[in-house]
C-alpha positions as CSV (number, residue, x, y, z in Angstrom):
1,M,-43.0,-32.4,2.0
2,G,-45.3,-32.7,-0.9
3,R,-45.1,-34.0,-4.4
4,L,-46.6,-31.5,-6.9
5,V,-48.4,-32.5,-10.1
6,L,-49.4,-30.2,-12.9
7,D,-52.0,-32.1,-15.0
8,H,-52.5,-30.7,-18.5
9,I,-52.5,-27.1,-17.2
10,E,-53.5,-24.3,-19.7
11,K,-54.0,-20.6,-19.2
12,S,-54.8,-17.9,-21.8
13,Y,-55.2,-14.1,-21.7
14,Q,-57.5,-12.5,-24.2
15,G,-57.3,-15.5,-26.4
16,E,-53.5,-15.7,-26.3
17,P,-52.1,-18.8,-24.6
18,A,-49.7,-18.1,-21.7
19,C,-49.1,-21.8,-21.1
20,S,-50.3,-24.8,-23.0
21,D,-50.8,-28.4,-21.9
22,I,-48.3,-28.3,-19.1
23,C,-47.7,-31.8,-17.5
24,L,-45.0,-31.9,-14.8
25,Q,-44.4,-33.9,-11.7
26,I,-42.1,-32.4,-9.0
27,E,-40.8,-34.8,-6.4
28,D,-40.4,-34.4,-2.6
29,G,-37.4,-32.3,-1.6
30,E,-36.6,-31.5,-5.2
31,F,-35.1,-28.2,-6.4
32,F,-36.9,-27.8,-9.7
33,T,-36.3,-24.9,-12.0
34,F,-38.5,-23.3,-14.7
35,L,-36.0,-21.9,-17.3
36,G,-36.8,-19.8,-20.3
37,P,-36.8,-16.3,-21.9
38,S,-39.1,-13.5,-20.7
39,G,-42.7,-14.1,-21.7
40,C,-42.4,-17.9,-22.0
41,G,-45.0,-18.6,-19.3
42,K,-42.8,-19.4,-16.3
43,T,-44.2,-16.9,-13.9
44,T,-47.8,-17.6,-15.0
45,I,-47.3,-21.3,-14.0
46,L,-45.8,-20.2,-10.7
47,R,-48.8,-18.0,-10.0
48,L,-51.1,-20.8,-10.9
49,I,-49.4,-23.1,-8.4
50,A,-49.6,-20.3,-5.8
51,G,-53.3,-19.9,-6.4
52,F,-53.2,-16.2,-7.5
53,I,-54.8,-17.1,-10.8
54,R,-56.8,-20.2,-11.9
55,P,-56.2,-22.4,-14.9
56,D,-58.6,-22.5,-17.9
57,R,-58.0,-26.2,-18.0
58,G,-56.2,-28.9,-16.0
59,R,-55.6,-29.7,-12.4
60,I,-52.9,-29.0,-9.7
61,L,-52.3,-31.7,-7.2
62,L,-50.4,-31.5,-4.0
63,R,-49.8,-34.9,-2.3
64,D,-52.6,-36.3,-4.4
65,K,-55.0,-33.6,-3.2
66,D,-56.6,-31.4,-5.9
67,I,-55.8,-27.8,-4.9
68,T,-56.8,-26.1,-8.2
69,R,-59.7,-24.2,-6.7
70,I,-58.3,-23.8,-3.2
71,P,-57.4,-20.1,-2.2
72,P,-53.7,-19.2,-1.9
73,E,-53.8,-18.9,1.9
74,K,-54.9,-22.5,2.3
75,R,-52.5,-24.2,0.0
76,S,-49.4,-24.5,2.3
77,I,-47.3,-22.8,-0.4
78,G,-44.8,-20.0,0.2
79,M,-43.6,-17.6,-2.4
80,V,-40.7,-15.2,-2.7
81,F,-41.3,-12.5,-5.3
82,Q,-38.8,-10.9,-7.6
83,N,-39.2,-7.6,-5.8
84,Y,-39.4,-9.4,-2.4
85,A,-42.8,-7.7,-1.6
86,L,-41.7,-6.7,1.9
87,F,-43.6,-4.3,4.1
88,P,-41.3,-1.2,4.2
89,F,-43.0,0.2,7.3
90,M,-42.2,-2.9,9.3
91,T,-39.0,-4.2,10.9
92,V,-37.3,-7.4,9.9
93,F,-38.9,-9.2,12.8
94,E,-42.4,-7.9,12.0
95,N,-42.1,-8.9,8.3
96,I,-41.0,-12.4,9.2
97,Q,-43.7,-12.9,11.9
98,Y,-46.5,-11.6,9.6
99,G,-47.6,-14.9,8.1
100,L,-47.4,-16.6,11.5
101,K,-49.8,-14.0,13.0
102,L,-52.2,-14.6,10.2
103,Q,-52.1,-18.3,11.1
104,K,-52.9,-17.2,14.7
105,K,-50.0,-19.0,16.2
106,P,-49.3,-18.6,19.9
107,A,-47.0,-15.7,20.7
108,D,-44.3,-17.9,22.2
109,D,-44.3,-20.1,19.1
110,I,-44.0,-17.0,16.9
111,L,-41.0,-15.6,18.8
112,K,-39.3,-19.0,18.7
113,K,-39.8,-19.5,15.0
114,V,-38.9,-16.0,13.9
115,N,-35.7,-16.1,15.9
116,H,-34.9,-19.5,14.4
117,Y,-35.3,-18.3,10.8
118,I,-33.5,-15.0,11.4
119,E,-30.5,-17.0,12.6
120,M,-30.8,-19.5,9.8
121,V,-30.7,-16.8,7.0
122,G,-27.9,-14.8,8.8
123,L,-29.9,-11.8,9.9
124,T,-29.1,-11.9,13.6
125,G,-28.7,-8.4,15.0
126,L,-31.0,-6.8,12.3
127,E,-34.3,-7.8,13.9
128,R,-35.4,-4.3,14.7
129,R,-34.1,-2.6,11.6
130,N,-36.6,-1.3,9.1
131,T,-36.5,-3.3,5.8
132,A,-36.1,-0.1,3.8
133,Q,-32.7,0.3,5.5
134,L,-31.4,-3.1,4.3
135,S,-29.2,-4.0,1.4
136,G,-30.6,-6.0,-1.5
137,G,-29.1,-9.2,-0.2
138,E,-30.5,-8.6,3.3
139,Q,-33.9,-7.9,1.9
140,Q,-33.8,-11.2,-0.1
141,R,-33.0,-13.0,3.2
142,V,-36.0,-11.4,4.9
143,A,-38.3,-12.4,2.1
144,L,-37.0,-16.0,2.2
145,A,-37.2,-16.2,6.0
146,R,-40.8,-14.9,5.9
147,S,-41.8,-17.6,3.4
148,L,-40.0,-20.3,5.4
149,A,-41.4,-19.3,8.8
150,V,-44.9,-20.5,7.9
151,E,-43.3,-23.9,7.0
152,P,-44.9,-24.4,3.6
153,Q,-45.0,-27.8,1.7
154,I,-43.8,-26.0,-1.4
155,L,-41.5,-23.0,-1.8
156,L,-41.9,-20.8,-4.9
157,L,-39.0,-18.5,-5.9
158,D,-39.8,-16.0,-8.7
159,E,-36.3,-14.8,-9.9
160,P,-35.4,-13.7,-6.4
161,L,-31.7,-13.1,-7.3
162,S,-32.2,-10.9,-10.3
163,N,-32.0,-7.6,-8.4
164,L,-28.6,-8.4,-6.8
165,D,-25.2,-7.5,-8.2
166,A,-23.1,-10.3,-9.8
167,R,-20.9,-11.1,-6.8
168,L,-23.7,-11.1,-4.3
169,R,-25.9,-13.1,-6.6
170,D,-23.2,-15.8,-6.8
171,R,-23.0,-16.0,-3.0
172,M,-26.7,-16.0,-2.5
173,R,-27.1,-18.8,-5.0
174,E,-24.8,-21.0,-3.0
175,E,-26.5,-20.0,0.3
176,L,-30.0,-20.6,-1.1
177,K,-29.1,-24.0,-2.5
178,A,-27.5,-25.1,0.8
179,L,-30.5,-23.9,2.8
180,Q,-32.9,-25.7,0.6
181,K,-31.0,-29.0,1.0
182,K,-30.8,-28.5,4.7
183,L,-34.5,-28.0,5.0
184,G,-35.4,-30.6,2.4
185,I,-38.2,-28.4,1.2
186,T,-39.7,-28.9,-2.3
187,T,-38.7,-25.8,-4.2
188,I,-39.7,-24.4,-7.6
189,F,-37.3,-21.7,-8.9
190,V,-38.1,-19.4,-11.9
191,T,-35.2,-17.9,-13.8
192,H,-34.1,-16.9,-17.3
193,D,-30.4,-17.2,-16.2
194,Q,-29.0,-20.5,-17.5
195,K,-26.1,-20.4,-15.0
196,E,-28.5,-20.3,-12.1
197,A,-30.5,-23.1,-13.5
198,L,-27.5,-25.4,-14.2
199,T,-25.7,-24.8,-10.9
200,M,-28.7,-25.0,-8.5
201,S,-31.2,-27.5,-9.9
202,D,-32.0,-31.1,-9.5
203,R,-34.1,-30.9,-12.6
204,I,-34.9,-28.2,-15.1
205,A,-38.0,-27.6,-17.3
206,V,-37.2,-25.5,-20.3
207,F,-40.0,-23.3,-21.6
208,N,-40.6,-21.4,-24.8
209,K,-43.8,-19.6,-25.9
210,G,-45.9,-21.2,-23.1
211,V,-44.8,-24.8,-23.9
212,C,-42.5,-27.1,-21.9
213,I,-39.9,-28.1,-24.5
214,Q,-37.7,-30.4,-22.4
215,T,-37.4,-31.7,-18.8
216,G,-34.3,-33.3,-17.4
217,T,-31.3,-32.9,-15.1
218,P,-28.9,-30.1,-15.8
219,E,-26.5,-32.5,-17.4
220,Q,-29.3,-33.9,-19.7
221,V,-30.6,-30.5,-21.0
222,Y,-27.0,-29.2,-21.6
223,M,-25.4,-32.3,-23.0
224,A,-28.3,-34.0,-24.7
225,P,-30.8,-31.3,-25.8
226,T,-33.8,-32.8,-27.7
227,H,-34.8,-29.6,-29.5
228,S,-32.9,-26.8,-31.3
229,F,-34.4,-24.2,-29.0
230,V,-33.0,-25.9,-25.9
231,A,-29.6,-26.4,-27.6
232,G,-29.4,-22.7,-28.5
233,F,-30.8,-21.3,-25.2
234,I,-28.6,-23.3,-22.7
235,G,-25.0,-22.5,-23.1
236,D,-23.1,-21.3,-26.1
237,I,-23.3,-23.5,-29.1
238,N,-22.7,-23.8,-32.8
239,L,-26.2,-24.5,-34.2
240,F,-26.8,-24.9,-38.0
241,A,-29.9,-25.8,-40.0
242,A,-28.8,-28.5,-42.4
243,D,-30.1,-30.3,-45.5
244,L,-29.0,-33.7,-46.6
245,S,-27.3,-33.6,-50.0
246,G,-25.2,-36.2,-51.6
247,G,-24.8,-38.1,-48.4
248,K,-23.6,-35.0,-46.5
249,W,-25.2,-32.4,-44.3
250,Q,-25.0,-29.1,-46.2
251,I,-24.9,-26.4,-43.6
252,S,-23.8,-23.6,-46.0
253,D,-22.8,-23.2,-49.6
254,T,-19.2,-24.2,-48.9
255,V,-19.4,-26.3,-45.7
256,S,-20.8,-29.8,-45.5
257,I,-20.5,-32.6,-42.9
258,P,-21.0,-36.3,-43.5
259,V,-23.4,-37.7,-40.9
260,P,-24.8,-41.1,-41.9
261,G,-28.2,-42.5,-41.0
262,Y,-30.4,-39.3,-41.3
263,M,-32.9,-38.1,-43.9
264,G,-34.5,-34.7,-44.4
265,R,-33.9,-31.3,-42.8
266,H,-32.3,-31.3,-39.3
267,F,-30.2,-29.1,-37.0
268,I,-26.6,-29.9,-36.4
269,C,-25.0,-28.6,-33.2
270,I,-21.6,-28.7,-31.4
271,R,-20.4,-27.0,-28.3
272,P,-17.6,-24.5,-28.7
273,Q,-15.4,-26.3,-26.1
274,D,-15.6,-29.5,-28.2
275,I,-13.8,-27.9,-31.1
276,V,-10.0,-28.0,-31.3
277,L,-8.2,-25.0,-32.7
278,S,-4.7,-25.5,-34.0
279,Q,-2.2,-23.4,-35.9
280,S,-0.9,-26.6,-37.5
281,K,-2.9,-29.2,-39.3
282,P,-3.9,-32.0,-36.8
283,T,-3.2,-35.6,-37.9
284,Q,-6.2,-37.2,-36.2
285,M,-9.6,-35.6,-36.4
286,D,-13.0,-36.9,-37.7
287,Y,-14.0,-33.5,-39.1
288,L,-11.4,-30.8,-40.1
289,F,-11.7,-27.4,-41.6
290,Q,-9.3,-24.6,-42.3
291,G,-10.4,-21.1,-41.5
292,M,-9.4,-17.6,-40.4
293,V,-9.7,-16.1,-37.0
294,I,-12.1,-13.1,-37.3
295,E,-12.4,-12.3,-33.5
296,C,-10.8,-13.4,-30.3
297,R,-11.9,-12.6,-26.7
298,F,-9.9,-13.2,-23.6
299,N,-12.3,-13.8,-20.6
300,G,-9.7,-14.7,-17.9
301,M,-10.5,-18.4,-17.4
302,T,-11.4,-18.9,-21.0
303,S,-10.6,-17.6,-24.5
304,E,-13.3,-17.5,-27.2
305,Y,-12.6,-17.4,-30.9
306,S,-14.8,-16.9,-34.0
307,V,-13.4,-18.7,-37.0
308,T,-14.8,-18.4,-40.5
309,A,-14.5,-21.6,-42.6
310,G,-15.8,-20.9,-46.0
311,D,-19.0,-19.0,-45.5
312,T,-19.6,-20.5,-42.0
313,V,-18.6,-19.0,-38.7
314,F,-17.6,-21.5,-35.9
315,K,-17.4,-20.4,-32.2
316,V,-14.4,-22.1,-30.4
317,C,-13.7,-21.9,-26.6
318,F,-11.0,-23.3,-24.5
319,V,-9.6,-23.0,-20.9
320,N,-6.6,-20.7,-20.5
321,R,-3.6,-22.3,-18.8
322,L,-0.4,-20.7,-17.5
323,K,1.8,-22.7,-19.9
324,K,0.4,-22.8,-23.4
325,T,1.3,-22.2,-27.0
326,K,1.1,-18.8,-28.6
327,P,-2.6,-17.8,-28.9
328,A,-4.0,-17.4,-32.4
329,M,-4.4,-13.8,-33.5
330,T,-7.2,-12.0,-35.5
331,G,-6.6,-12.6,-39.2
332,E,-4.5,-15.7,-38.7
333,M,-5.2,-18.9,-40.7
334,V,-5.9,-21.9,-38.3
335,W,-7.4,-25.4,-38.4
336,I,-10.5,-26.4,-36.4
337,G,-11.7,-29.9,-35.9
338,F,-13.9,-32.1,-33.8
339,A,-14.8,-35.7,-33.2
340,K,-18.0,-37.5,-34.4
341,D,-19.3,-38.1,-30.9
342,S,-19.2,-34.4,-30.1
343,L,-21.7,-33.7,-32.9
344,Q,-25.4,-33.8,-32.3
345,V,-28.3,-34.0,-34.9
346,L,-31.7,-32.6,-33.8
347,E,-34.9,-33.1,-35.8
348,Q,-36.5,-29.8,-34.7
């Protein structure tokens, strides 16, 4: 399969930049995710890779070949759209064979490949059914099989799971990842869903306002964000703008945290699961505050608390266990604390 390189790619619409100076290298067989909020440029970059639009600046290289000006049908790139873009007047079999017929493959080869991918995506027995009669999950499988049948070097997935219900989305997420690994096909996945990105990806590029903010493994972007946007967008977090005053970071009028070795204005962040909540004062804790529970939410596997300490609200989360102490209640005074190594300081 092919390594894909985006070399200083830029695209604007009516003078407004959709993506700016995008430089990425996606390796052979990698499941690479574009993650970010709506309107951040993810789909624009995907359409640039597919060849549906052309960049104003920069190059797109596939296996060291410049494909920037090559039309979509000659790029060896398959794409599954958010709405699947199936032909509703065609059967499952006819939809999947469509690209192969455009390639003018022999009839025997078409039959063999279509049946192979129908079996691979679990659609056996539905070959002659019209796609309009299929469920959302079945339509997603048809769209995927149609893209895979032409055996592209790169597979592009534009939020293909967003139209599915939560339980089906979870199952399709696992199936899609397993299929991608089995085929070893280089895949670019676009989503605004952080859970999808974290559970499926080999690497993630986080976008905001047309700019790639950070690239890394799921563990890197979650555990070691380099920018306050990444910290706030991926996972729940306590994120505070802070000024250095008297050797301490002042995050509010009443709450300060000593963090040596920094100067100027920064952001301080800590994950809710790294904060310990206790109804009695802990004896060993680097940072410790007393506060009042103002909200508690039971989520089954986890419980989430909002605790106000002075004029600052901390979010706290922990895993529920069968045997545990009595949970804190709204209005109750508690202690919250955390270790130095769970605190991160970001410059922007």
